[in-house]
C-alpha positions as CSV (number, residue, x, y, z in Angstrom):
1,M,100.5,-39.9,-51.5
2,L,100.2,-42.2,-54.6
3,D,101.7,-45.0,-54.4
4,Q,103.8,-45.8,-57.8
5,E,101.1,-48.3,-59.0
6,T,98.1,-46.2,-59.1
7,L,99.8,-43.5,-60.7
8,K,101.0,-45.9,-63.4
9,T,97.1,-47.0,-63.8
10,F,96.1,-43.5,-63.9
11,E,99.1,-42.1,-66.2
12,E,97.4,-45.7,-68.4
13,L,94.3,-44.6,-68.5
14,Y,94.6,-40.3,-69.2
15,E,96.6,-42.0,-72.3
16,E,93.9,-44.0,-73.8
17,T,91.3,-42.2,-73.2
18,Y,92.6,-38.6,-73.1
19,E,91.0,-37.6,-77.2
20,E,88.0,-39.0,-76.8
21,I,87.3,-37.2,-73.8
22,L,88.7,-34.4,-74.9
23,R,86.2,-34.7,-77.9
24,Y,83.4,-36.0,-75.8
25,V,83.9,-32.3,-73.4
26,V,84.4,-30.0,-76.6
27,C,80.8,-31.4,-78.1
28,K,78.9,-31.1,-75.3
29,S,80.5,-28.0,-73.7
30,S,78.1,-25.1,-74.2
31,N,81.0,-22.3,-73.9
32,I,85.0,-23.8,-75.5
33,E,86.8,-21.4,-72.6
34,D,85.1,-24.4,-70.2
35,V,86.7,-27.3,-71.9
36,K,90.2,-27.1,-69.6
37,D,88.6,-27.1,-66.5
38,I,85.8,-29.7,-67.1
39,V,88.3,-32.3,-68.7
40,Q,90.5,-31.5,-65.5
41,T,87.8,-32.1,-63.2
42,V,86.8,-35.3,-65.0
43,Y,91.0,-36.5,-64.5
44,L,91.0,-35.6,-61.1
45,E,87.6,-37.3,-60.2
46,V,89.1,-40.2,-61.9
47,L,92.5,-39.9,-59.6
48,K,90.6,-39.6,-56.7
49,K,88.2,-43.0,-57.7
50,L,91.9,-44.8,-57.9
51,K,93.4,-43.7,-54.9
52,K,90.1,-44.4,-53.1
53,D,90.2,-48.4,-54.1
54,A,92.9,-49.1,-56.5
55,S,91.4,-52.1,-57.2
56,F,87.9,-51.2,-58.9
57,K,88.6,-51.5,-63.1
58,I,87.5,-48.3,-64.4
59,T,86.6,-48.0,-68.4
60,K,86.4,-45.1,-71.2
61,Q,82.6,-45.5,-70.5
62,Y,82.6,-44.7,-66.8
63,I,84.9,-41.8,-67.8
64,I,83.0,-40.6,-70.0
65,G,80.1,-41.0,-67.4
66,I,82.2,-38.9,-65.2
67,A,82.7,-36.3,-68.2
68,K,78.7,-36.2,-68.5
69,N,77.8,-35.3,-64.7
70,K,80.9,-32.8,-64.4
71,I,79.5,-30.8,-67.4
72,N,76.2,-30.8,-66.0
73,S,77.3,-30.0,-62.7
74,Y,79.6,-28.0,-63.4
75,Y,77.3,-25.6,-65.4
76,R,74.5,-26.1,-62.9
77,F,76.4,-25.5,-60.0
78,N,80.2,-23.5,-60.8
79,Y,79.9,-21.2,-63.9
80,K,82.4,-19.0,-63.3
81,A,81.4,-17.7,-60.0
82,K,85.3,-16.9,-58.5
83,I,85.1,-13.6,-56.3
84,I,88.9,-12.1,-56.2
85,S,89.8,-9.7,-53.1
86,L,90.7,-6.4,-54.4
87,F,93.1,-5.4,-51.0
88,S,95.2,-8.9,-50.6
89,N,99.0,-7.8,-50.2
90,K,99.2,-12.3,-51.0
91,K,98.4,-11.7,-54.4
92,D,100.6,-8.8,-54.7
93,E,103.2,-10.5,-53.4
94,E,102.7,-13.1,-56.5
95,K,102.5,-10.8,-58.9
96,I,105.9,-9.8,-58.4
97,E,107.1,-13.5,-57.9
98,I,106.0,-14.4,-61.5
99,L,107.7,-11.0,-62.7
100,D,110.8,-12.0,-61.8
101,T,110.5,-15.6,-63.5
102,I,110.2,-14.2,-66.3
103,P,113.7,-14.2,-68.5
104,D,116.2,-11.4,-69.1
105,E,115.8,-12.2,-72.8
106,F,112.2,-12.0,-72.7
107,D,110.8,-9.8,-75.9
108,L,107.4,-8.3,-74.1
109,Q,106.0,-6.3,-77.2
110,S,105.8,-9.6,-79.4
111,Y,104.7,-11.2,-76.7
112,L,101.7,-8.9,-76.1
113,I,101.6,-8.1,-80.0
114,N,100.6,-12.4,-80.3
115,K,98.7,-12.5,-77.2
116,N,96.6,-9.9,-78.7
117,N,95.9,-11.4,-81.7
118,I,95.4,-14.3,-79.6
119,E,92.8,-12.7,-78.1
120,I,91.1,-11.2,-81.3
121,I,91.2,-14.0,-83.1
122,W,89.5,-16.3,-80.9
123,N,86.8,-13.5,-79.9
124,F,85.6,-12.9,-83.4
125,L,85.3,-17.2,-83.4
126,K,83.3,-16.6,-79.8
127,N,80.5,-14.5,-82.5
128,K,80.4,-17.2,-84.9
129,K,78.3,-20.5,-84.7
130,A,78.9,-22.8,-82.1
131,I,79.8,-25.4,-85.0
132,I,82.7,-23.4,-86.1
133,Y,83.9,-21.5,-82.4
134,K,84.6,-26.3,-82.1
135,I,85.9,-26.9,-85.0
136,F,88.3,-24.1,-84.9
137,Y,89.5,-25.0,-81.3
138,L,89.7,-29.4,-82.1
139,Y,91.4,-28.4,-85.1
140,Y,94.0,-24.8,-84.2
141,Y,94.4,-25.9,-80.5
142,S,94.0,-29.3,-80.1
143,N,95.8,-30.7,-83.7
144,F,93.0,-33.3,-84.6
145,K,92.5,-33.8,-88.6
146,I,89.9,-33.1,-90.5
147,K,88.5,-36.6,-90.7
148,D,88.5,-37.2,-87.3
149,I,86.5,-33.7,-86.5
150,A,83.9,-34.5,-89.5
151,K,83.5,-37.5,-87.5
152,T,83.3,-36.3,-83.9
153,L,81.2,-33.4,-85.0
154,N,78.6,-35.8,-87.3
155,I,79.4,-34.0,-90.2
156,S,81.1,-34.4,-93.5
157,E,84.8,-33.3,-94.2
158,A,83.7,-31.1,-96.8
159,N,81.2,-29.2,-94.2
160,V,84.5,-28.8,-91.9
161,K,87.0,-27.9,-95.2
162,N,84.0,-25.2,-95.5
163,Y,83.4,-23.9,-92.8
164,L,87.4,-23.2,-92.0
165,Y,88.5,-22.0,-95.0
166,R,84.9,-19.9,-95.1
167,T,86.2,-18.4,-91.8
168,L,89.7,-18.2,-92.4
169,K,88.4,-15.7,-95.5
170,E,86.7,-13.4,-92.5
171,L,88.3,-13.4,-90.2
172,A,91.6,-12.8,-92.5
173,S,89.5,-9.5,-93.8
174,F,88.6,-9.2,-90.3
175,M,91.6,-8.8,-89.1
176,K,93.1,-6.3,-92.4
177,Y,91.0,-3.4,-91.7
178,G,91.5,-4.0,-87.9
179,G,89.0,-5.9,-86.6
180,E,86.8,-1.8,-87.9
181,N,83.9,-3.7,-89.6
182,D,81.4,-5.6,-88.4
183,V,82.1,-9.5,-90.9
């Protein structure tokens, strides 16, 4: 159980360092889909350290060191090795519980269309250079400004804009033709 002081310290550290740690992990990760998992494990490690020794002074550099280690271990040992049993009754019960929580006014068709479009867009971006995928992730998902993306990725603002606008144009063409043409 966490005491209030430890929790408060953790929340302050999280607020102060989250954007910089996110940038670091995005830049160092080889797959953008792994970013959330890695960032989560970084902050879990910080919380464990605070819980173990509340007097330990955790700095931004210390958290970046944790992030570096977590990225390395994530790709070395834990890369998407998930096994799911197809015959588990517990999974069926969880699915039923999830269905029960869906509100009545939920528009399934709109949700599926939007979800499908998002998946198509991210799959389209995965086939682009890693820099483009990172720019889109930082710009649209993390709401970074172009100036911040340029600084983070160590490229010019003009290059960031070029990648964004050129890829958006290709994406519009790709979506217009239903993803049938190879762009």
